[in-house]
N, CA, C and O atoms as a MOPAC input file, in Angstrom:
PM7 MOZYME 1SCF
protein

 N    -48.36500 1    10.46600 1    18.55200 1
 C    -47.88800 1     9.80100 1    17.35800 1
 C    -49.04400 1     9.12500 1    16.62100 1
 O    -49.43600 1     9.54900 1    15.53300 1
 N    -49.55800 1     8.11200 1    17.20500 1
 C    -50.61300 1     7.34500 1    16.56400 1
 C    -51.96800 1     7.86600 1    17.02900 1
 O    -52.04800 1     8.59700 1    18.01600 1
 N    -53.02500 1     7.49600 1    16.32800 1
 C    -54.36000 1     7.88100 1    16.74600 1
 C    -54.74700 1     7.16600 1    18.03100 1
 O    -55.62700 1     7.62900 1    18.75600 1
 N    -54.10200 1     6.05000 1    18.31800 1
 C    -54.34300 1     5.29200 1    19.52900 1
 C    -53.33400 1     5.72300 1    20.59200 1
 O    -52.15600 1     5.38700 1    20.47400 1
 N    -53.75900 1     6.46400 1    21.63700 1
 C    -52.80800 1     6.96500 1    22.62100 1
 C    -52.10900 1     5.87200 1    23.41100 1
 O    -51.04700 1     6.12400 1    23.98000 1
 N    -52.66800 1     4.66000 1    23.46700 1
 C    -52.01800 1     3.59100 1    24.22000 1
 C    -50.88500 1     2.94800 1    23.43000 1
 O    -50.13200 1     2.13800 1    23.97100 1
 N    -50.76000 1     3.30500 1    22.15700 1
 C    -49.71300 1     2.74400 1    21.30700 1
 C    -48.44100 1     3.57100 1    21.46600 1
 O    -48.31100 1     4.63800 1    20.86600 1
 N    -47.49800 1     3.07400 1    22.28200 1
 C    -46.29600 1     3.85500 1    22.58800 1
 C    -45.05000 1     3.30400 1    21.89500 1
 O    -43.93000 1     3.54600 1    22.34500 1
 N    -45.24000 1     2.57200 1    20.81300 1
 C    -44.09200 1     2.07200 1    20.06800 1
 C    -43.36600 1     3.23200 1    19.41200 1
 O    -43.99100 1     4.13200 1    18.85200 1
 N    -42.05000 1     3.20500 1    19.48400 1
 C    -41.25000 1     4.23300 1    18.83800 1
 C    -41.01000 1     3.86700 1    17.38400 1
 O    -40.88100 1     2.69400 1    17.03500 1
 N    -40.95300 1     4.89700 1    16.54100 1
 C    -40.59200 1     4.70700 1    15.14300 1
 C    -39.16100 1     5.19600 1    14.99800 1
 O    -38.83900 1     6.31200 1    15.40400 1
 N    -38.30500 1     4.36900 1    14.42400 1
 C    -36.91000 1     4.73500 1    14.23600 1
 C    -36.48500 1     4.46500 1    12.80500 1
 O    -36.96700 1     3.53300 1    12.16200 1
 N    -35.57400 1     5.29700 1    12.31600 1
 C    -34.98700 1     5.07700 1    11.00300 1
 C    -33.51400 1     4.73500 1    11.20200 1
 O    -32.77800 1     5.46300 1    11.86900 1
 N    -33.10700 1     3.63900 1    10.62500 1
 C    -31.70400 1     3.24100 1    10.65300 1
 C    -31.13700 1     3.52100 1     9.26600 1
 O    -31.65200 1     3.02700 1     8.26300 1
 N    -30.06900 1     4.31800 1     9.22000 1
 C    -29.40600 1     4.66800 1     7.97100 1
 C    -27.98800 1     4.13700 1     8.04800 1
 O    -27.27200 1     4.40000 1     9.01400 1
 N    -27.57900 1     3.39000 1     7.03100 1
 C    -26.23300 1     2.81100 1     7.02400 1
 C    -25.57000 1     3.06100 1     5.67500 1
 O    -26.21600 1     3.04300 1     4.62700 1
 N    -24.27200 1     3.29400 1     5.73200 1
 C    -23.43600 1     3.42500 1     4.53900 1
 C    -22.43500 1     2.28800 1     4.60000 1
 O    -21.61100 1     2.23300 1     5.51300 1
 N    -22.49800 1     1.37200 1     3.62700 1
 C    -21.67000 1     0.16900 1     3.67400 1
 C    -20.99600 1    -0.07100 1     2.32600 1
 O    -21.28900 1     0.60100 1     1.33700 1
 N    -20.09300 1    -1.04000 1     2.31100 1
 C    -19.46000 1    -1.47300 1     1.06800 1
 C    -20.50200 1    -2.20000 1     0.19400 1
 O    -21.30500 1    -2.97400 1     0.71500 1
 N    -20.49400 1    -1.96200 1    -1.11300 1
 C    -21.44500 1    -2.66400 1    -1.98300 1
 C    -21.33200 1    -4.19000 1    -1.89700 1
 O    -22.33300 1    -4.89300 1    -2.03400 1
 N    -20.14600 1    -4.69100 1    -1.67500 1
 C    -19.93700 1    -6.14200 1    -1.61700 1
 C    -20.60600 1    -6.79300 1    -0.40700 1
 O    -20.75900 1    -8.01400 1    -0.38200 1
 N    -21.00700 1    -6.01200 1     0.59300 1
 C    -21.61000 1    -6.56000 1     1.81300 1
 C    -23.13600 1    -6.47000 1     1.80600 1
 O    -23.77900 1    -6.85300 1     2.78300 1
 N    -23.72100 1    -5.97000 1     0.71500 1
 C    -25.16800 1    -5.75600 1     0.67800 1
 C    -25.96300 1    -7.04500 1     0.87000 1
 O    -26.91900 1    -7.05800 1     1.64500 1
 N    -25.59800 1    -8.11800 1     0.19400 1
 C    -26.35500 1    -9.36900 1     0.32900 1
 C    -26.32900 1    -9.89000 1     1.76400 1
 O    -27.35000 1   -10.35300 1     2.27400 1
 N    -25.18300 1    -9.81800 1     2.41000 1
 C    -25.07400 1   -10.27000 1     3.80000 1
 C    -25.93700 1    -9.41000 1     4.71900 1
 O    -26.56300 1    -9.92500 1     5.64500 1
 N    -25.97200 1    -8.10300 1     4.46600 1
 C    -26.78600 1    -7.20300 1     5.28700 1
 C    -28.27200 1    -7.48500 1     5.07800 1
 O    -29.03400 1    -7.48000 1     6.04500 1
 N    -28.70500 1    -7.73300 1     3.83100 1
 C    -30.11000 1    -8.05100 1     3.58100 1
 C    -30.52700 1    -9.30800 1     4.33400 1
 O    -31.61200 1    -9.35400 1     4.91200 1
 N    -29.67600 1   -10.32300 1     4.33100 1
 C    -29.97700 1   -11.55500 1     5.06400 1
 C    -30.05100 1   -11.29100 1     6.56000 1
 O    -30.94200 1   -11.80800 1     7.23500 1
 N    -29.13400 1   -10.50100 1     7.08300 1
 C    -29.11800 1   -10.19600 1     8.51300 1
 C    -30.36200 1    -9.41100 1     8.92100 1
 O    -30.91300 1    -9.64700 1     9.99600 1
 N    -30.80800 1    -8.48800 1     8.08500 1
 C    -32.01500 1    -7.72500 1     8.39600 1
 C    -33.25300 1    -8.61300 1     8.39400 1
 O    -34.13300 1    -8.45400 1     9.23900 1
 N    -33.32500 1    -9.53900 1     7.45700 1
 C    -34.45900 1   -10.46600 1     7.42200 1
 C    -34.48000 1   -11.31900 1     8.68600 1
 O    -35.54500 1   -11.55200 1     9.25900 1
 N    -33.31500 1   -11.78500 1     9.12400 1
 C    -33.23700 1   -12.58800 1    10.34800 1
 C    -33.59300 1   -11.76700 1    11.58400 1
 O    -34.12800 1   -12.31100 1    12.55000 1
 N    -33.30300 1   -10.45800 1    11.56800 1
 C    -33.60500 1    -9.58100 1    12.70200 1
 C    -35.07000 1    -9.15400 1    12.72000 1
 O    -35.51000 1    -8.52000 1    13.67900 1
 N    -35.83100 1    -9.48800 1    11.68000 1
 C    -37.24200 1    -9.13500 1    11.63500 1
 C    -37.51200 1    -7.78700 1    11.00800 1
 O    -38.57600 1    -7.20700 1    11.22200 1
 N    -36.56400 1    -7.27600 1    10.23400 1
 C    -36.72500 1    -5.97900 1     9.56700 1
 C    -36.38300 1    -6.12000 1     8.08900 1
 O    -35.36700 1    -5.58500 1     7.64500 1
 N    -37.21400 1    -6.83300 1     7.31000 1
 C    -36.87500 1    -7.10200 1     5.91100 1
 C    -37.08400 1    -5.92300 1     4.95800 1
 O    -36.55100 1    -5.93900 1     3.84800 1
 N    -37.84700 1    -4.89700 1     5.36200 1
 C    -38.13200 1    -3.77100 1     4.47700 1
 C    -36.98700 1    -2.76800 1     4.51100 1
 O    -36.55500 1    -2.34600 1     5.58400 1
 N    -36.50300 1    -2.39100 1     3.34400 1
 C    -35.41100 1    -1.43300 1     3.29100 1
 C    -35.40500 1    -0.73400 1     1.94800 1
 O    -36.00600 1    -1.19800 1     0.97900 1
 N    -34.71200 1     0.39200 1     1.91100 1
 C    -34.47200 1     1.13900 1     0.68000 1
 C    -32.97500 1     1.19200 1     0.47900 1
 O    -32.22800 1     1.45100 1     1.42200 1
 N    -32.52800 1     0.94900 1    -0.74600 1
 C    -31.09700 1     0.90200 1    -1.04600 1
 C    -30.79600 1     1.89900 1    -2.15900 1
 O    -31.50000 1     1.95400 1    -3.16800 1
 N    -29.73600 1     2.68900 1    -1.96000 1
 C    -29.28500 1     3.65700 1    -2.96200 1
 C    -27.78400 1     3.50800 1    -3.14900 1
 O    -27.05700 1     3.22600 1    -2.19600 1
 N    -27.32500 1     3.69700 1    -4.37400 1
 C    -25.88900 1     3.74600 1    -4.63200 1
 C    -25.43300 1     5.18700 1    -4.42600 1
 O    -25.99300 1     6.11200 1    -5.01400 1
 N    -24.42100 1     5.36900 1    -3.59300 1
 C    -23.91800 1     6.70200 1    -3.28300 1
 C    -22.39500 1     6.69800 1    -3.35600 1
 O    -21.76700 1     5.64100 1    -3.42700 1
 N    -21.81300 1     7.89400 1    -3.33600 1
 C    -20.35900 1     8.03900 1    -3.28800 1
 C    -20.02700 1     9.00200 1    -2.17200 1
 O    -20.75600 1     9.96600 1    -1.94000 1
 N    -18.92600 1     8.74600 1    -1.47600 1
 C    -18.54700 1     9.63300 1    -0.38800 1
 C    -17.12700 1     9.37700 1     0.05100 1
 O    -16.43600 1     8.50100 1    -0.47000 1
 N    -16.70600 1    10.17600 1     1.03700 1
 C    -15.36800 1     9.97800 1     1.56900 1
 C    -15.39200 1    10.14400 1     3.06500 1
 O    -16.21500 1    10.86800 1     3.62600 1
 N    -14.47300 1     9.45800 1     3.69000 1
 C    -14.34900 1     9.49000 1     5.14300 1
 C    -12.92600 1     9.12600 1     5.50200 1
 O    -11.98100 1     9.73300 1     4.99600 1
 N    -12.76300 1     8.14700 1     6.36400 1
 C    -11.42200 1     7.76000 1     6.80300 1
 C    -10.71000 1     6.85000 1     5.80500 1
 O     -9.50300 1     6.63400 1     5.91700 1
 N    -11.44600 1     6.31800 1     4.83400 1
 C    -10.84300 1     5.44100 1     3.83700 1
 C     -9.89700 1     6.26100 1     2.95900 1
 O    -10.30400 1     7.29400 1     2.42700 1
 N     -8.64700 1     5.82700 1     2.79500 1
 C     -7.68200 1     6.63600 1     2.03900 1
 C     -8.03500 1     6.73400 1     0.55200 1
 O     -8.66300 1     5.84300 1    -0.01900 1
 N     -7.60900 1     7.84500 1    -0.05400 1
 C     -7.80700 1     8.04300 1    -1.48900 1
 C     -6.90800 1     7.08500 1    -2.26100 1
 O     -5.84500 1     6.69100 1    -1.78200 1
 N     -7.34300 1     6.71900 1    -3.45100 1
 C     -6.55600 1     5.82600 1    -4.30400 1
 C     -6.11500 1     6.60100 1    -5.53300 1
 O     -6.86000 1     7.43000 1    -6.05600 1
 N     -4.90700 1     6.32800 1    -5.98900 1
 C     -4.43000 1     6.94100 1    -7.22200 1
 C     -4.32600 1     5.87400 1    -8.29100 1
 O     -4.08500 1     4.70200 1    -7.99900 1
 N     -4.51000 1     6.28900 1    -9.52700 1
 C     -4.42200 1     5.36100 1   -10.64000 1
 C     -3.97600 1     6.09600 1   -11.88500 1
 O     -3.79300 1     7.31300 1   -11.88200 1
 N     -3.80400 1     5.33600 1   -12.94400 1
 C     -3.43400 1     5.93800 1   -14.21600 1
 C     -4.38600 1     5.44700 1   -15.28800 1
 O     -4.78200 1     4.28200 1   -15.31900 1
 N     -4.73900 1     6.37400 1   -16.16400 1
 C     -5.58000 1     6.04000 1   -17.28700 1
 C     -5.09100 1     6.83900 1   -18.47800 1
 O     -5.06300 1     8.06900 1   -18.44200 1
 N     -4.70500 1     6.14000 1   -19.53100 1
 C     -4.15500 1     6.74200 1   -20.74900 1
 C     -2.99900 1     7.69000 1   -20.44200 1
 O     -2.89100 1     8.77800 1   -21.00700 1
 N     -2.15400 1     7.24900 1   -19.54400 1
 C     -0.96100 1     8.02000 1   -19.21900 1
 C     -1.16700 1     9.15900 1   -18.24700 1
 O     -0.19800 1     9.80700 1   -17.85300 1
 N     -2.39400 1     9.42200 1   -17.84900 1
 C     -2.68800 1    10.49900 1   -16.90600 1
 C     -2.97700 1     9.90600 1   -15.53300 1
 O     -3.70700 1     8.92100 1   -15.41900 1
 N     -2.40900 1    10.50100 1   -14.50000 1
 C     -2.66600 1    10.06000 1   -13.13700 1
 C     -3.92900 1    10.73900 1   -12.61700 1
 O     -4.15900 1    11.92100 1   -12.87600 1
 N     -4.74400 1     9.98600 1   -11.88500 1
 C     -5.94700 1    10.54800 1   -11.29800 1
 C     -6.09400 1    10.04200 1    -9.86900 1
 O     -5.51500 1     9.02000 1    -9.49800 1
 N     -6.87000 1    10.76300 1    -9.07500 1
 C     -7.09500 1    10.41100 1    -7.67600 1
 C     -8.57700 1    10.13700 1    -7.47800 1
 O     -9.42800 1    10.92800 1    -7.88500 1
 N     -8.87500 1     9.00800 1    -6.84800 1
 C    -10.25000 1     8.66200 1    -6.50700 1
 C    -10.38600 1     8.85900 1    -4.99900 1
 O     -9.89400 1     8.04800 1    -4.21400 1
 N    -11.05700 1     9.94100 1    -4.59800 1
 C    -11.25400 1    10.16900 1    -3.16800 1
 C    -12.72400 1    10.05600 1    -2.75800 1
 O    -13.04800 1    10.17200 1    -1.57700 1
 N    -13.61100 1     9.83100 1    -3.72800 1
 C    -15.00700 1     9.53800 1    -3.43700 1
 C    -15.24000 1     8.06100 1    -3.75000 1
 O    -15.20300 1     7.64600 1    -4.90800 1
 N    -15.47800 1     7.28500 1    -2.71000 1
 C    -15.60100 1     5.83000 1    -2.84900 1
 C    -17.06000 1     5.42000 1    -3.00100 1
 O    -17.95900 1     6.03100 1    -2.42300 1
 N    -17.27400 1     4.37000 1    -3.79300 1
 C    -18.61600 1     3.83300 1    -3.99500 1
 C    -19.09500 1     3.18400 1    -2.70000 1
 O    -18.37900 1     2.38800 1    -2.09400 1
 N    -20.30000 1     3.52800 1    -2.28700 1
 C    -20.93000 1     2.95000 1    -1.10300 1
 C    -22.38400 1     2.63900 1    -1.42500 1
 O    -22.90800 1     3.05600 1    -2.45800 1
 N    -23.02100 1     1.90900 1    -0.53700 1
 C    -24.44800 1     1.64100 1    -0.62600 1
 C    -25.08600 1     2.25100 1     0.61500 1
 O    -24.63200 1     2.02200 1     1.73600 1
 N    -26.14500 1     3.03100 1     0.40200 1
 C    -26.89000 1     3.62100 1     1.51000 1
 C    -28.13800 1     2.78000 1     1.73100 1
 O    -28.90800 1     2.53100 1     0.80400 1
 N    -28.32600 1     2.34900 1     2.96600 1
 C    -29.48700 1     1.54300 1     3.33700 1
 C    -30.32200 1     2.34900 1     4.32000 1
 O    -29.79900 1     2.88500 1     5.29700 1
 N    -31.61500 1     2.43000 1     4.05900 1
 C    -32.54300 1     3.08000 1     4.97800 1
 C    -33.59800 1     2.05600 1     5.37700 1
 O    -34.17900 1     1.37400 1     4.53300 1
 N    -33.82600 1     1.96600 1     6.66100 1
 C    -34.77700 1     0.99000 1     7.18800 1
 C    -35.56500 1     1.66500 1     8.30900 1
 O    -34.97800 1     2.08600 1     9.30600 1
 N    -36.88700 1     1.77400 1     8.15800 1
 C    -37.73700 1     2.37100 1     9.18100 1
 C    -38.44700 1     1.24100 1     9.91300 1
 O    -39.08300 1     0.38600 1     9.29500 1
 N    -38.32800 1     1.24800 1    11.25000 1
 C    -38.88000 1     0.16000 1    12.05500 1
 C    -39.69700 1     0.70600 1    13.22000 1
 O    -39.43800 1     1.79900 1    13.72400 1
 N    -40.69300 1    -0.08200 1    13.63800 1
 C    -41.48300 1     0.23500 1    14.82000 1
 C    -41.59300 1    -0.98200 1    15.72900 1
 O    -41.67100 1    -0.84000 1    16.94900 1
 N    -41.59900 1    -2.17000 1    15.14600 1
 C    -41.76900 1    -3.39400 1    15.93100 1
 C    -40.44500 1    -3.99500 1    16.38600 1
 O    -40.42200 1    -4.84300 1    17.27800 1
 N    -39.35400 1    -3.56500 1    15.78600 1
 C    -38.01300 1    -4.05600 1    16.12900 1
 C    -37.21400 1    -2.85100 1    16.60600 1
 O    -37.25000 1    -1.80800 1    15.95300 1
 N    -36.49800 1    -2.95600 1    17.71300 1
 C    -35.69300 1    -1.81100 1    18.16300 1
 C    -34.63400 1    -1.42100 1    17.12800 1
 O    -34.02000 1    -2.28300 1    16.49900 1
 N    -34.43300 1    -0.11700 1    16.96200 1
 C    -33.42700 1     0.37600 1    16.02700 1
 C    -32.03800 1    -0.13100 1    16.36200 1
 O    -31.22600 1    -0.35300 1    15.46400 1
 N    -31.75300 1    -0.31700 1    17.65000 1
 C    -30.43500 1    -0.81400 1    18.04000 1
 C    -30.21100 1    -2.24400 1    17.56200 1
 O    -29.08500 1    -2.61100 1    17.22500 1
 N    -31.26100 1    -3.05200 1    17.52700 1
 C    -31.15000 1    -4.42600 1    17.02200 1
 C    -30.84100 1    -4.41700 1    15.53700 1
 O    -30.00800 1    -5.19200 1    15.06700 1
 N    -31.51000 1    -3.54300 1    14.79700 1
 C    -31.28200 1    -3.42500 1    13.36400 1
 C    -29.86600 1    -2.92400 1    13.09600 1
 O    -29.18000 1    -3.43700 1    12.21200 1
 N    -29.42800 1    -1.91900 1    13.86200 1
 C    -28.08900 1    -1.35800 1    13.68700 1
 C    -27.01000 1    -2.40700 1    13.96200 1
 O    -26.01700 1    -2.48000 1    13.23900 1
 N    -27.20000 1    -3.21200 1    14.99400 1
 C    -26.23400 1    -4.26100 1    15.31000 1
 C    -26.20100 1    -5.33500 1    14.23600 1
 O    -25.13300 1    -5.85900 1    13.92000 1
 N    -27.35700 1    -5.67200 1    13.66800 1
 C    -27.40100 1    -6.66600 1    12.58700 1
 C    -26.63200 1    -6.15400 1    11.37400 1
 O    -25.88700 1    -6.90400 1    10.74500 1
 N    -26.81500 1    -4.87300 1    11.04700 1
 C    -26.08700 1    -4.28800 1     9.91700 1
 C    -24.59600 1    -4.26200 1    10.20900 1
 O    -23.78400 1    -4.64600 1     9.36800 1
 N    -24.24100 1    -3.80700 1    11.40300 1
 C    -22.82800 1    -3.71400 1    11.77900 1
 C    -22.13400 1    -5.07300 1    11.67900 1
 O    -21.04400 1    -5.17900 1    11.11600 1
 N    -22.76400 1    -6.10100 1    12.22300 1
 C    -22.15100 1    -7.43100 1    12.20700 1
 C    -22.01800 1    -7.98300 1    10.78900 1
 O    -21.01500 1    -8.61800 1    10.46400 1
 N    -23.02200 1    -7.74500 1     9.94400 1
 C    -23.00100 1    -8.28500 1     8.57800 1
 C    -22.07500 1    -7.51000 1     7.65800 1
 O    -21.53800 1    -8.08000 1     6.70800 1
 N    -21.87500 1    -6.21700 1     7.91600 1
 C    -21.06700 1    -5.37600 1     7.02800 1
 C    -19.59600 1    -5.35300 1     7.42400 1
 O    -18.77500 1    -4.79500 1     6.69500 1
 N    -19.25000 1    -5.93500 1     8.54300 1
 C    -17.88600 1    -5.85100 1     9.07800 1
 C    -16.87600 1    -6.62500 1     8.23300 1
 O    -17.08400 1    -7.79900 1     7.92400 1
 N    -15.76800 1    -5.95200 1     7.85600 1
 C    -14.62800 1    -6.62900 1     7.22300 1
 C    -13.35200 1    -6.40100 1     8.01600 1
 O    -12.37100 1    -7.12300 1     7.84200 1
 N    -13.36200 1    -5.39500 1     8.89100 1
 C    -12.18500 1    -5.08200 1     9.68700 1
 C    -11.23400 1    -4.10000 1     9.02600 1
 O    -10.17600 1    -3.79600 1     9.57700 1
 N    -11.59200 1    -3.60400 1     7.86300 1
 C    -10.73600 1    -2.67000 1     7.13500 1
 C    -11.35500 1    -1.27800 1     7.14500 1
 O    -12.56000 1    -1.12300 1     7.34400 1
 N    -10.51200 1    -0.26100 1     6.92800 1
 C    -11.02200 1     1.10600 1     6.81000 1
 C    -12.02100 1     1.16500 1     5.66300 1
 O    -11.80200 1     0.57100 1     4.60700 1
 N    -13.11400 1     1.88100 1     5.87300 1
 C    -14.12900 1     1.99900 1     4.83400 1
 C    -15.28700 1     1.04200 1     4.99200 1
 O    -16.09900 1     0.91200 1     4.07600 1
 N    -15.39200 1     0.35800 1     6.14400 1
 C    -16.52300 1    -0.54000 1     6.37500 1
 C    -17.85000 1     0.21100 1     6.41000 1
 O    -18.88300 1    -0.34700 1     6.04200 1
 N    -17.83500 1     1.45900 1     6.84500 1
 C    -19.05000 1     2.26300 1     6.81200 1
 C    -19.48000 1     2.74900 1     8.18000 1
 O    -18.74400 1     2.65000 1     9.16200 1
 N    -20.70300 1     3.27900 1     8.21600 1
 C    -21.28400 1     3.83000 1     9.43600 1
 C    -22.76000 1     3.46500 1     9.49200 1
 O    -23.39300 1     3.21500 1     8.46600 1
 N    -23.30300 1     3.43900 1    10.72300 1
 C    -24.72300 1     3.18900 1    10.94000 1
 C    -25.24800 1     4.27400 1    11.87600 1
 O    -24.62500 1     4.57900 1    12.89300 1
 N    -26.40300 1     4.85600 1    11.52600 1
 C    -27.02800 1     5.88900 1    12.34400 1
 C    -28.45000 1     5.45800 1    12.67700 1
 O    -29.14100 1     4.88000 1    11.83900 1
 N    -28.88600 1     5.74100 1    13.90400 1
 C    -30.25800 1     5.46300 1    14.32200 1
 C    -30.90700 1     6.80100 1    14.66300 1
 O    -30.42800 1     7.53100 1    15.53100 1
 N    -32.01500 1     7.11500 1    13.96200 1
 C    -32.69900 1     8.39400 1    14.11100 1
 C    -34.13000 1     8.17600 1    14.57100 1
 O    -34.77400 1     7.20800 1    14.16700 1
 N    -34.63200 1     9.07500 1    15.41700 1
 C    -36.04200 1     9.03600 1    15.79900 1
 C    -36.88500 1     9.62200 1    14.66900 1
 O    -36.49800 1    10.60300 1    14.03400 1
 N    -38.03800 1     9.00500 1    14.43100 1
 C    -38.97700 1     9.49900 1    13.42600 1
 C    -40.17400 1    10.07300 1    14.17300 1
 O    -40.79500 1     9.38100 1    14.98000 1
 N    -40.49600 1    11.32100 1    13.91000 1
 C    -41.58000 1    11.99700 1    14.62300 1
 C    -42.94300 1    11.44000 1    14.24500 1
 O    -43.79900 1    11.27200 1    15.11400 1
 N    -43.16200 1    11.15400 1    12.98500 1
 C    -44.46600 1    10.67300 1    12.52300 1
 C    -44.30400 1     9.93100 1    11.21700 1
 O    -43.36700 1    10.18400 1    10.45900 1
 N    -45.21800 1     9.01200 1    10.95500 1
 C    -45.23200 1     8.26600 1     9.70200 1
 C    -46.67500 1     8.18800 1     9.20300 1
 O    -47.60500 1     8.04600 1     9.99700 1
 N    -46.85400 1     8.28100 1     7.90300 1
 C    -48.16800 1     8.19600 1     7.27800 1
 C    -48.09900 1     7.19500 1     6.13400 1
 O    -47.15300 1     7.21100 1     5.34700 1
 N    -49.08400 1     6.33800 1     6.04100 1
 C    -49.19400 1     5.45200 1     4.87900 1
 C    -50.15800 1     6.11300 1     3.91000 1
 O    -51.32000 1     6.35100 1     4.24100 1
 N    -49.68600 1     6.40100 1     2.74400 1
 C    -50.45900 1     7.16400 1     1.76900 1
 C    -51.72400 1     6.41700 1     1.35000 1
 O    -52.80200 1     7.00800 1     1.29900 1
 N    -51.60300 1     5.13100 1     1.05100 1
 C    -52.72900 1     4.37300 1     0.50400 1
 C    -53.89400 1     4.26700 1     1.48400 1
 O    -55.04600 1     4.44100 1     1.08700 1
 N    -53.61500 1     3.98000 1     2.77000 1
 C    -54.68600 1     3.71900 1     3.72800 1
 C    -54.95000 1     4.86600 1     4.68900 1
 O    -55.99800 1     4.90200 1     5.33400 1
 N    -54.01800 1     5.79900 1     4.79500 1
 C    -54.18600 1     6.90000 1     5.73600 1
 C    -53.75600 1     6.55600 1     7.15300 1
 O    -53.92300 1     7.37200 1     8.06000 1
 N    -53.20700 1     5.36600 1     7.36100 1
 C    -52.73600 1     5.00000 1     8.71000 1
 C    -51.62800 1     5.94100 1     9.15500 1
 O    -50.88100 1     6.48200 1     8.33900 1
 N    -51.53700 1     6.12400 1    10.47400 1
 C    -50.52600 1     7.00500 1    11.04800 1
 C    -49.74000 1     6.26300 1    12.12200 1
 O    -50.17700 1     5.23800 1    12.64400 1
 N    -48.57700 1     6.80600 1    12.43500 1
 C    -47.76500 1     6.27000 1    13.52000 1
 C    -47.16800 1     4.91600 1    13.18900 1
 O    -46.93000 1     4.60500 1    12.02200 1
 N    -46.92300 1     4.09900 1    14.22600 1
 C    -46.28300 1     2.79200 1    14.02000 1
 C    -47.06300 1     1.86100 1    13.08800 1
 O    -46.47000 1     1.01900 1    12.41300 1
 N    -48.39200 1     2.01000 1    13.05000 1
 C    -49.19200 1     1.16500 1    12.15900 1
 C    -48.89500 1     1.44500 1    10.69600 1
 O    -49.10600 1     0.57700 1     9.84900 1
 N    -48.41200 1     2.63900 1    10.38300 1
 C    -48.08800 1     2.99500 1     8.99800 1
 C    -46.77200 1     2.37200 1     8.54600 1
 O    -46.51000 1     2.24300 1     7.35100 1
 N    -45.95600 1     1.99300 1     9.51200 1
 C    -44.66000 1     1.40600 1     9.16800 1
 C    -44.86000 1    -0.03900 1     8.82700 1
 O    -43.89700 1    -0.73600 1     8.50400 1

C-alpha cells in the first residue's frame, strides 16, 4: 500500500445514504469521531421507504424516488466501523427510510498535489 512497508494502516471508505434533515447531526458526529473530512452529494433513490402519492393541478402522481444525501468519508487513522457507528447513531429516527451505511476497503490512495501514497495520502 504505502511506500513504507511498516505502515499497515488500512484505508477504508464509508458510504452512507441518509435523510437530508440529519446531515448536520451526522457532520457533528463525524467531527467528534475524528473523521471531519467528507464529501456530500444530493441523490435520489428508493428502497424500503414506501412511495408517496400526491396531486398537482388535478393530476395524481407517485413519488417513489426519495431525496437522500450521500456521504463519502475515506479514513485511515480512524476505524471504518467507528465512523459507520457515528453515522448510524446520528442519522437514526426509527422510521423507514433512515438510510444505509457501507464500509469498503480501499486498495490504494494517491494525493495529487504531493504524490503521497497509501494512508499518508488520506
